[in-house]
MARBA-3410 file (N, C-alpha, C, O; in Angstrom, 1 decimal):
72
96.6,127.8,102.6,97.3,129.4,102.6,98.7,129.4,102.4,99.4,128.8,103.2 ~ 99.1,130.2,101.4,100.5,130.2,101.6,101.0,131.2,102.8,100.6,132.3,103.2 ~ 102.3,130.4,103.2,103.1,131.4,104.3,103.3,132.4,103.9,103.2,133.3,104.7 ~ 103.6,133.0,102.5,104.1,134.4,102.2,102.7,135.1,102.2,102.9,136.2,102.7 ~ 101.3,134.9,101.8,100.4,135.5,102.2,100.7,136.1,103.7,101.2,137.1,104.0
100.2,135.3,104.4,100.0,135.3,105.9,101.2,136.2,106.8,101.0,136.8,107.8 ~ 102.3,136.1,106.2,103.4,137.0,106.4,103.5,138.2,106.3,103.9,139.0,107.1 ~ 102.9,138.4,104.5,102.1,139.9,104.1,101.0,140.6,104.9,101.0,141.7,105.3 ~ 100.4,139.8,105.1,99.3,140.1,105.9,99.7,140.8,107.3,99.3,141.9,107.6 ~ 100.5,140.3,108.1,101.1,140.1,109.3,101.8,141.4,109.4,101.8,142.1,110.5
102.6,142.0,108.2,103.5,142.9,108.1,103.1,144.0,107.7,103.8,145.0,107.8 ~ 101.7,144.2,107.3,100.5,145.4,106.9,99.7,145.5,108.3,99.4,146.6,108.8 ~ 99.6,144.6,108.8,98.9,144.5,110.3,99.7,145.3,111.2,99.2,146.1,111.9 ~ 101.1,145.2,111.1,101.8,145.7,112.3,102.1,147.5,111.4,102.6,148.4,112.0 ~ 101.9,147.6,110.6,102.2,148.8,109.7,101.3,149.9,109.7,101.6,151.1,109.7
100.0,149.3,109.6,98.9,150.0,109.4,98.0,150.2,110.6,97.4,149.2,111.0 ~ 97.7,151.2,111.3,97.0,151.2,112.3,95.5,151.1,111.7,94.7,150.5,112.3 ~ 95.3,151.5,110.7,93.7,151.2,110.4,92.9,150.0,110.3,91.8,149.8,110.6 ~ 94.2,149.0,109.6,94.0,147.8,109.3,93.9,147.1,110.4,93.2,146.1,110.4 ~ 94.7,147.4,111.8,94.9,146.8,113.0,93.3,147.2,113.5,92.9,146.5,114.4
92.6,148.1,113.1,91.6,148.9,114.0,90.3,147.7,113.3,89.5,147.2,114.0 ~ 90.2,147.4,111.7,89.8,146.7,111.3,89.9,145.5,111.5,88.9,144.7,111.2 ~ 91.2,145.1,112.1,90.9,143.7,112.3,90.4,143.3,113.7,90.2,142.2,114.2 ~ 90.4,144.6,114.5,90.2,144.4,116.2,88.5,144.3,115.7,88.0,143.4,116.3 ~ 87.9,144.8,115.0,86.3,144.3,114.7,86.1,143.7,114.0,84.9,143.5,113.6
87.1,143.0,113.3,86.5,141.7,112.4,87.6,141.2,111.7,88.1,141.3,110.5 ~ 87.9,140.3,112.9,89.6,139.7,112.1,89.7,138.6,110.8,90.5,138.4,109.9 ~ 88.1,137.9,111.3,88.2,136.7,109.9,87.7,137.6,108.9,87.2,136.9,108.0 ~ 87.5,138.8,108.5,86.8,139.4,107.4,88.0,140.2,107.0,88.2,140.2,105.8 ~ 89.0,140.8,107.9,90.4,141.1,107.2,91.3,139.8,106.7,92.0,139.6,105.7
91.0,139.0,107.8,92.1,137.9,107.0,91.7,137.4,105.8,92.6,137.2,105.0 ~ 90.2,137.0,105.3,89.7,136.4,104.4,89.8,137.4,103.4,89.6,137.1,102.2 ~ 90.0,138.6,103.8,89.6,140.0,102.5,91.0,140.0,102.2,91.2,140.8,101.3 ~ 92.3,139.2,102.6,93.3,139.4,102.0,93.7,137.8,101.2,94.8,137.4,100.8 ~ 92.4,137.3,101.1,93.0,136.0,100.2,93.2,134.8,101.1,93.5,133.7,100.5
93.1,134.9,102.1,93.5,133.7,102.7,92.7,132.7,103.5,92.0,133.3,104.3 ~ 92.6,131.6,103.5,91.4,130.8,103.8,91.7,130.3,105.2,92.7,129.9,105.7 ~ 90.4,130.6,105.8,90.5,130.1,107.3,89.6,128.6,107.5,88.5,128.4,107.0 ~ 90.2,127.8,108.2,89.7,126.8,108.9,88.7,127.0,109.8,88.8,128.1,110.4 ~ 87.4,126.2,110.0,86.8,126.5,111.2,87.2,126.9,112.4,86.8,127.8,113.2
88.1,126.2,112.5,88.9,126.1,114.1,90.0,127.5,114.0,90.3,127.9,115.1 ~ 90.4,128.1,112.9,90.9,129.4,113.0,90.1,130.4,112.8,90.4,131.6,112.9 ~ 89.0,130.0,112.6,87.7,131.1,112.5,87.7,131.5,114.1,87.9,132.6,114.7 ~ 87.4,130.3,114.6,87.2,130.3,115.9,87.9,131.0,116.8,87.4,131.8,117.6 ~ 89.3,130.7,116.7,90.6,131.2,117.1,90.9,132.8,117.6,91.3,133.3,118.7
90.3,133.3,115.8,90.3,134.6,115.9,89.2,135.5,116.2,89.3,136.7,116.5 ~ 88.1,134.8,116.0,86.6,135.8,117.0,86.8,135.2,118.0,86.3,136.1,118.6 ~ 87.1,134.4,118.8,87.5,134.1,120.1,88.3,134.7,121.3,88.2,134.6,122.5 ~ 89.2,135.6,120.3,90.3,136.5,121.5,89.7,138.0,121.1,89.5,138.4,120.0 ~ 89.5,138.6,122.3,89.2,140.0,122.6,90.0,140.6,122.1,91.1,140.5,122.8
90.1,141.5,121.0,91.3,141.9,120.4,91.3,143.1,120.6,92.2,143.7,120.1 ~ 90.2,143.7,121.5,89.8,145.3,122.0,90.8,145.3,123.0,91.5,146.3,123.1 ~ 91.1,144.0,123.8,92.2,144.5,124.8,93.7,143.9,124.5,94.6,143.6,125.2 ~ 93.5,144.0,123.5,95.2,143.8,123.1,96.0,145.1,122.7,95.7,145.5,121.5 ~ 96.7,145.7,123.1,97.3,146.7,122.8,98.2,147.0,121.6,98.4,146.0,120.9
98.8,148.0,121.2,99.5,148.0,119.9,101.1,147.2,119.9,101.8,146.6,119.1 ~ 101.2,147.4,121.4,102.7,146.5,121.7,102.6,145.2,121.7,103.3,144.4,121.1 ~ 101.5,144.8,122.6,101.2,143.3,122.2,100.6,142.6,121.3,100.5,141.4,121.3 ~ 99.9,143.4,120.2,99.3,143.0,119.3,100.9,143.0,118.2,101.1,142.0,117.4 ~ 101.7,143.9,118.3,102.6,143.8,117.2,103.8,142.3,118.0,104.7,141.8,117.2
103.6,141.9,119.1,104.6,140.6,119.5,103.6,139.4,118.9,103.9,138.3,118.3 ~ 102.7,139.7,119.1,102.2,138.4,118.7,101.9,137.9,117.0,101.5,136.8,116.6 ~ 102.2,139.3,116.1,102.4,138.9,115.0,104.0,139.6,114.1,103.9,140.2,113.0 ~ 104.9,139.4,114.7,106.2,140.0,114.4,106.9,138.5,113.9,106.3,137.5,113.8 ~ 108.1,138.5,113.6,108.6,136.9,113.1,107.7,135.9,112.5,106.9,136.1,111.5
108.0,135.2,113.0,107.0,134.0,112.9,105.4,133.7,113.7,104.5,133.0,113.4 ~ 105.6,134.5,114.8,104.8,134.6,115.7,103.1,134.4,115.2,102.2,133.9,115.9 ~ 102.9,134.9,113.8,101.8,135.3,113.3,101.5,133.7,113.2,100.4,133.3,113.8 ~ 102.3,132.7,112.6,101.6,131.6,112.0,100.9,131.1,113.1,99.9,130.4,112.6 ~ 100.8,131.0,114.6,99.8,130.8,115.3,98.7,131.0,115.4,98.0,130.4,116.2
98.2,132.1,114.5,97.0,132.7,114.4,96.3,132.1,113.2,95.1,131.9,113.2 ~ 96.9,131.8,112.4,96.1,131.3,110.8,97.1,130.3,110.7,97.1,129.5,109.8
END
């Protein structure tokens, strides 16, 4: 995965409420749909998180700046 691809997706997630909703429903599908390849470990980590419990403020704090790198 290229770092700029991950950053682009993180920015889109912060700006687009519909994309965040889709991500909450199916994070692996959204990430891979953006052209990013995930390892099995990354898939498990994304699927193991209860994204419904993450409000928009916390969601933003996880994906702003370089924090997004912890997820993929």
